[in-house]
VOGU-3710 file (C-alpha; in Angstrom, 3 decimals, decimal comma):
1> xxxxxxxxxx> 0,000/0,000/0,000  2,879/2,380/0,761  4,109/2,057/-2,844  0,850/3,401/-4,251  0,952/7,159/-4,982  -0,768/9,339/-2,403  -3,093/10,680/-5,084  -4,404/7,186/-5,822  -4,611/6,317/-2,135  -6,677/9,429/-1,431
11> xxxxxxxxxx> -8,931/8,667/-4,392  -9,313/5,045/-3,256  -10,150/6,104/0,289  -12,643/8,639/-1,078  -14,192/5,935/-3,280  -14,517/3,491/-0,389  -16,083/6,133/1,836  -18,504/7,167/-0,899  -19,372/3,521/-1,599  -20,215/2,992/2,060
21> xxxxxxxxxx> -22,317/6,176/2,088  -24,134/5,249/-1,119  -24,860/1,684/0,027  -26,081/2,880/3,411  -28,185/5,638/1,832  -29,619/3,246/-0,763  -30,456/0,667/1,865  -32,098/3,339/4,019  -34,179/4,651/1,117  -35,154/1,119/0,061
31> xxxxxxxxxx> -36,173/0,135/3,596  -37,982/3,419/4,235  -39,940/3,140/1,006  -40,829/-0,488/1,775  -42,104/0,473/5,220  -44,019/3,407/3,771  -45,697/1,205/1,139  -46,557/-1,411/3,763  -48,167/1,190/6,011  -50,023/2,674/3,033
41> xxxxxxxxxx> -51,367/-0,777/2,103  -52,502/-1,382/5,678  -54,339/1,951/5,690  -55,928/1,073/2,371  -57,108/-2,288/3,725  -58,690/-0,564/6,745  -60,501/1,892/4,483  -61,770/-0,936/2,265  -62,872/-2,920/5,299  -64,890/0,069/6,540
51> xxxxxxxxxx> -66,489/0,453/3,097  -67,335/-3,254/2,755  -68,843/-3,387/6,245  -71,765/-1,362/4,912  -72,128/-3,794/1,990  -72,561/-6,720/4,348  -75,890/-5,251/5,607  -77,256/-4,803/2,065  -78,729/-8,115/0,798  -78,705/-6,876/-2,812
61> xxxxxxxxxx> -74,975/-5,972/-2,859  -72,176/-8,431/-3,302  -68,525/-8,260/-2,377  -67,590/-8,799/-6,001  -69,406/-5,699/-7,162  -68,156/-3,649/-4,238  -64,528/-4,347/-5,012  -64,828/-3,425/-8,689  -63,996/0,240/-8,340  -61,675/2,260/-10,641
71> xxxxxxxxxx> -59,071/2,814/-7,899  -58,443/-0,927/-7,520  -56,829/-2,935/-10,295  -58,869/-5,955/-11,252  -57,372/-9,195/-9,981  -55,152/-7,541/-7,345  -57,693/-7,368/-4,502  -60,033/-9,852/-2,921  -62,655/-10,115/-0,161  -64,817/-12,761/1,492
81> xxxxxxxxxx> -67,421/-13,094/4,223  -66,948/-16,111/6,501  -69,342/-17,622/9,013  -68,339/-18,888/12,463  -68,100/-22,486/11,236  -65,701/-21,482/8,449  -68,281/-21,474/5,654  -67,610/-18,800/3,016  -70,842/-16,817/2,582  -69,586/-14,492/-0,146
91> xxxxxxxxxx> -66,243/-14,031/-1,908  -64,744/-12,282/-4,884  -64,215/-14,191/-8,108  -60,516/-15,130/-7,768  -61,113/-16,925/-4,469  -63,992/-19,086/-5,744  -65,294/-19,644/-2,238  -62,027/-20,993/-0,869  -61,494/-19,992/2,793  -58,309/-18,024/3,470
101> xxxxxxxxxx> -58,183/-18,290/7,258  -57,687/-21,478/9,222  -59,773/-22,200/12,317  -57,296/-20,645/14,757  -57,019/-17,451/12,723  -60,798/-17,385/12,300  -61,422/-17,608/16,065  -58,868/-14,821/16,655  -60,579/-12,674/13,983  -63,994/-13,093/15,702
111> xxxxxxxxxx> -62,497/-11,572/18,849  -60,680/-8,635/17,228  -59,443/-7,473/13,855  -56,216/-9,103/12,715  -53,732/-8,529/9,945  -51,556/-11,070/8,221  -49,787/-12,073/5,045  -50,077/-14,965/2,635  -47,433/-16,222/0,260  -50,256/-17,166/-2,143
121> xxxxxxxxxx> -54,069/-17,302/-2,270  -56,347/-19,300/-4,572  -56,565/-17,685/-7,982  -53,686/-15,261/-7,221  -50,140/-16,590/-7,479  -48,684/-13,612/-5,683  -47,965/-12,688/-2,064  -50,742/-10,709/-0,447  -51,686/-8,828/2,697  -55,078/-9,243/4,394
131> xxxxxxxxxx> -57,197/-7,685/7,128  -59,899/-9,648/8,968  -62,516/-7,763/10,996  -65,644/-9,028/12,851  -68,987/-7,785/11,465  -72,696/-8,368/12,304  -75,447/-9,145/9,774  -79,009/-9,758/10,824  -77,826/-10,391/14,364  -75,273/-12,984/13,282
141> xxxxxxxxxx> -71,518/-12,428/13,609  -69,288/-12,997/10,638  -65,689/-12,255/9,689  -65,086/-9,887/6,803  -61,713/-10,435/5,155  -60,238/-7,963/2,694  -56,862/-8,335/1,026  -54,627/-7,087/-1,751  -51,583/-8,442/-3,485  -48,124/-6,968/-2,875
151> xxxxxxxxxx> -47,425/-6,637/-6,595  -47,551/-2,837/-6,627  -45,236/-2,680/-3,627  -42,843/-5,134/-5,248  -42,867/-3,247/-8,558  -42,218/0,077/-6,819  -39,333/-1,343/-4,812  -37,916/-3,087/-7,874  -38,019/0,190/-9,783  -36,196/1,987/-6,950
161> xxxxxxxxxx> -33,651/-0,824/-6,750  -32,936/-0,628/-10,481  -32,519/3,127/-10,287  -30,127/2,815/-7,352  -28,105/0,137/-9,126  -27,723/2,451/-12,105  -27,315/5,783/-10,350  -25,132/4,442/-7,504  -22,146/3,329/-9,634  -22,404/6,488/-11,717
171> xxxxxxxxxx> -22,363/8,652/-8,574  -19,482/6,581/-7,186  -17,496/6,997/-10,398  -18,090/10,759/-10,460  -17,181/11,094/-6,775  -13,999/9,042/-7,246  -12,948/11,137/-10,233  -13,635/14,307/-8,258  -11,602/12,969/-5,346  -8,724/12,098/-7,675
181> xxxxxxxxxx> -8,741/15,583/-9,194  -9,029/17,302/-5,813  -6,150/15,205/-4,456  -4,063/16,189/-7,461  -4,842/19,874/-6,973  -4,085/19,640/-3,251  -0,771/17,855/-3,843  0,376/20,176/-6,620  2,116/22,572/-4,161  3,855/19,562/-2,621
191> xxxxxxxxxx> 5,151/18,544/-6,044  6,443/22,082/-6,652  8,248/21,981/-3,307  9,668/18,551/-4,207  11,051/19,801/-7,536  12,607/22,832/-5,870  14,058/20,676/-3,077  15,682/18,430/-5,702  17,511/21,439/-7,152  18,728/22,877/-3,820
201> xxxxxxxxxx> 22,373/22,148/-3,048  25,185/23,470/-0,874  26,750/25,159/-3,902  23,788/27,526/-4,214  22,918/28,752/-0,722  19,918/30,932/-0,068  17,403/28,944/-2,123  14,082/28,194/-0,465  11,000/26,119/-1,165  7,954/27,807/-2,713
211> xxxxxxxxxx> 5,372/28,244/0,040  1,698/28,146/-1,056  -0,426/30,891/0,518  -3,194/28,495/1,510  -3,240/29,157/5,275  -3,329/25,428/5,956  -0,997/22,548/6,789  0,861/22,844/3,460  1,776/26,473/4,116  2,979/25,616/7,610
221> xxxxxxxxxx> 4,953/22,669/6,228  6,661/24,886/3,652  7,530/27,500/6,284  8,900/24,827/8,621  11,029/23,291/5,869  12,398/26,704/4,900  13,286/27,382/8,524  15,032/24,008/8,606  16,974/24,883/5,438  18,025/28,165/7,030
231> xxxxxxxxxx> 19,268/26,351/10,124  21,124/23,819/7,984  22,775/26,604/5,999  23,843/28,323/9,206  25,210/25,033/10,559  27,013/24,372/7,272  28,484/27,866/7,330  29,656/27,326/10,894  31,217/23,997/10,005  32,957/25,478/6,979
241> xxxxxxxxxx> 34,239/28,310/9,117  35,334/25,790/11,729  37,252/23,754/9,144  38,828/26,878/7,662  39,835/28,198/11,085  41,137/24,797/12,150  43,172/24,551/8,959  44,570/28,008/9,535  45,501/27,233/13,136  47,104/23,930/12,148
251> xxxxxxxxxx> 49,030/25,455/9,273  51,139/27,762/11,431  52,609/25,157/13,856  53,070/22,690/11,021  54,970/25,275/8,984  57,132/26,145/11,966  57,745/22,462/12,691  58,752/21,843/9,109  61,084/24,835/9,126  62,740/23,750/12,371
261> xxxxxxxxxx> 63,294/20,240/11,089  64,724/21,457/7,771  67,078/23,839/9,590  68,130/21,053/11,929  68,932/18,806/8,982  70,788/21,402/6,927  72,387/23,840/9,336  72,777/22,183/12,733  76,496/22,253/13,194  76,677/21,102/16,790
271> xxxxxxxxxx> 74,818/18,926/19,280  73,611/22,027/21,131  72,049/23,518/17,995  70,416/20,190/17,149  69,104/19,892/20,714  67,680/23,409/20,547  65,963/22,681/17,208  64,452/19,473/18,543  63,238/21,323/21,658  61,495/23,965/19,563
281> xxxxxxxxxx> 59,975/21,233/17,381  58,721/19,445/20,484  56,961/22,623/21,591  55,205/22,905/18,258  54,221/19,220/18,414  52,786/19,802/21,892  50,829/22,764/20,563  49,491/20,618/17,714  48,501/17,843/20,121  46,681/20,293/22,413
291> xxxxxxxxxx> 44,908/21,862/19,445  43,822/18,442/18,177  42,554/17,511/21,656  40,572/20,749/21,893  39,049/20,231/18,442  38,074/16,672/19,344  36,401/17,825/22,562  34,406/20,488/20,726  33,361/18,011/18,035  32,182/15,486/20,623
301> xxxxxxxxxx> 30,313/18,109/22,620  28,557/19,384/19,487  27,201/15,898/18,796  26,014/15,475/22,383  28,605/12,792/23,049  30,836/14,479/25,628  31,222/11,797/28,338  30,718/12,936/31,914  31,159/11,236/35,265  28,796/13,322/37,361
311> xxxxxxxxxx> 29,223/13,198/41,120  28,696/15,543/44,078  31,672/17,896/44,404  32,787/20,414/47,012  33,304/23,804/45,362  36,172/24,703/47,695  38,127/21,542/46,824  37,554/22,157/43,124  38,835/25,741/43,232  41,835/24,800/45,368
321> xxxxxxxxxx> 42,813/22,016/42,977  42,760/24,358/39,973  44,648/27,127/41,776  47,444/24,740/42,792  48,136/23,955/39,126  48,944/27,567/38,322  50,649/28,487/41,591  54,215/28,322/40,154  53,230/30,263/37,041  51,414/32,949/39,029
331> xxxxxxxxxx> 54,331/33,365/41,440  56,760/33,674/38,544  54,633/36,443/37,022  54,112/38,146/40,351  50,341/37,781/40,076  48,726/36,106/43,099  45,732/33,772/42,767  43,126/34,525/45,428  40,493/31,895/46,270  37,175/32,838/47,790
341> xxxxxxxxxx> 36,527/29,874/50,111  32,798/29,090/49,984  31,359/27,265/52,963  29,173/24,286/52,207  28,625/24,992/48,482  28,336/21,705/46,615  27,604/20,995/42,995  26,932/18,138/40,587  29,574/17,675/37,907  32,479/15,865/36,352
351> xxxxxxxxxx> 35,579/16,828/38,346  38,073/16,472/35,467  35,944/18,434/32,981  35,167/21,232/35,434  38,848/21,490/36,346  39,630/21,710/32,629  37,100/24,529/32,164  38,364/26,475/35,181  41,979/25,889/34,089  41,165/27,461/30,715
361> xxxxxxxxxx> 39,703/30,493/32,472  42,685/30,878/34,812  45,094/30,410/31,886  43,297/33,154/29,939  43,383/35,443/32,988  47,135/34,927/33,399  47,799/35,181/29,661  45,645/38,185/28,730  44,784/39,888/32,027  46,745/41,844/34,602
371> xxxxxxxxxx> 47,046/41,957/38,372  45,754/39,280/40,686  43,366/36,479/39,696  40,285/35,831/41,825  38,588/32,413/41,824  35,248/32,187/43,599  31,987/30,264/43,812  28,497/31,413/44,616  24,970/30,051/44,468  22,312/31,368/42,084
381> xxxxxxxxxx> 19,067/29,567/42,791  19,510/25,888/41,958  22,775/26,601/40,133  26,342/27,183/41,294  28,457/29,823/39,539  32,234/29,324/39,300  33,892/32,727/38,628  37,382/33,656/37,443  38,163/37,394/37,409  41,299/39,463/36,781
391> xxxxxxxxxx> 42,361/43,116/37,020  43,206/43,709/33,387  41,510/45,786/30,721  38,689/43,248/30,304  36,787/42,325/27,179  36,055/44,933/24,533  32,286/45,510/24,425  32,080/44,468/20,769  33,783/41,148/21,582  31,497/40,008/24,415
401> xxxxxxxxxx> 28,801/38,721/22,056  31,205/36,278/20,362  33,635/35,566/23,169  32,587/31,897/23,431  32,654/31,148/19,705  35,307/28,818/18,311  38,531/30,493/17,107  37,226/33,820/18,384  39,978/36,194/19,597  40,027/39,937/20,003
411> xxxxxxxxxx> 42,894/41,949/18,562  44,748/42,213/21,874  44,664/38,437/22,280  45,927/37,631/18,804  49,333/39,067/19,599  49,720/36,669/22,550  49,102/33,355/20,782  46,362/30,840/21,422  43,865/29,271/19,070  40,725/30,918/20,432
421> xxxxxxxxxx> 39,260/27,621/21,682  39,554/28,069/25,461  36,231/29,837/26,060  34,479/27,632/23,486  35,576/24,588/25,505  34,319/26,249/28,706  30,900/26,747/27,155  30,832/23,166/25,799  31,616/21,731/29,245  29,047/23,959/30,965
431> xxxxxxxxxx> 26,299/23,036/28,481  27,178/19,344/28,787  26,414/19,706/32,512  23,089/21,380/31,760  24,410/24,849/32,544  25,808/27,831/30,670  28,862/30,101/30,377  28,957/33,901/30,646  31,432/36,771/30,439  31,180/40,352/31,591
441> xxxxxxxxxx> 33,560/43,242/32,190  34,254/43,513/35,900  34,897/46,652/37,909  38,592/46,593/37,056  38,894/43,745/34,568  37,132/40,718/33,094  34,808/38,317/34,908  34,088/34,948/33,274  32,037/32,171/34,902  30,247/28,938/34,190
451> xxxxxx> 26,991/27,900/35,815  26,379/24,225/36,731  23,657/22,450/38,767  24,109/22,500/42,521  23,379/19,789/45,070  19,990/20,428/46,617
//
């Protein structure tokens, strides 16, 4: 069924629904007409019985003459007058004096009027309907029976049935064709969107699907797909920029490494010169390895696959551990690291990843900032904020909006090295924990922090 075109499936469903409606409607009309004709025949029998009751009291009138009226077709109606012992006193010609009722029906008719049906009666090879009523003649009780064949009812129903059998398939065919055409018209905008989607490629950005102005599901579908295309283009642009920036960052250390190795091969005249060249090459290799590790972490975090070992952590222990890493470097630069010891602040997180994020922030503060470095923790509702602040010039206002983007560096930072991935990694780690990263110019420098869930 799934291989059948939607247009044909819609038309088939429309045809089945219409067939059910037509059959149900035809059956209802047929049954209603049959009931109406049956009730009309019963009323007619009651009227005839009332008329023939007066004939019974007239000795000169006969049932045969009374039933020969223009409104009744000859041979389709009958009547008879029956005594208590079952003897037929009078009857119309087709019956020839043959009793219609058996003894049980006759006794029931003497008590009250009864109605019934006969598959056949003498002289009439057709089903009929009769009415038996008690009457009195010269002080003697009789049963007057009047009846009529069901031929007119059968002919009327047969005519209706033939008309339904002819008109029903025609109506079904017309309805199916209309459903097929309507389905085609409804799906035409979808086909236009399909043709345009087939021509859209990454080489021609900015193309969008034609959106029909129908104010229905198709218009909303087109708008949603265009929004999706816009997001995909933005993601593709970011990935292309990421690849270009990564290539640019990798090119510089690779070029330096190649130069150092060539110089070592061609111009190293002593063991000291060779050792110095190898040492510089090792530094570039370490830079390449760190850059590759940072790129891998960002790629894994973007796909939602950054592994975390979440556990309850004490904020004071976390800050102390990070500060101890940079103690020698801070002392050498004459820039003290001050820790704000929080009492009882605990958080949920991966210790290694959070230490990595805080280490990036402290490294940036020591590399680009001035004065002392302050590391602190504070609660903000259900979250815990881990702050790193310095006393330098801070972030330029125009840089704050893109500070956490990959390979993003302001002009002052470009002169001091770095790949521009430190803050991007901080944001990736914070978001992996269900938190966020922020930066703001402090009173006398920059203040950068990440927010992670606390322990309730």
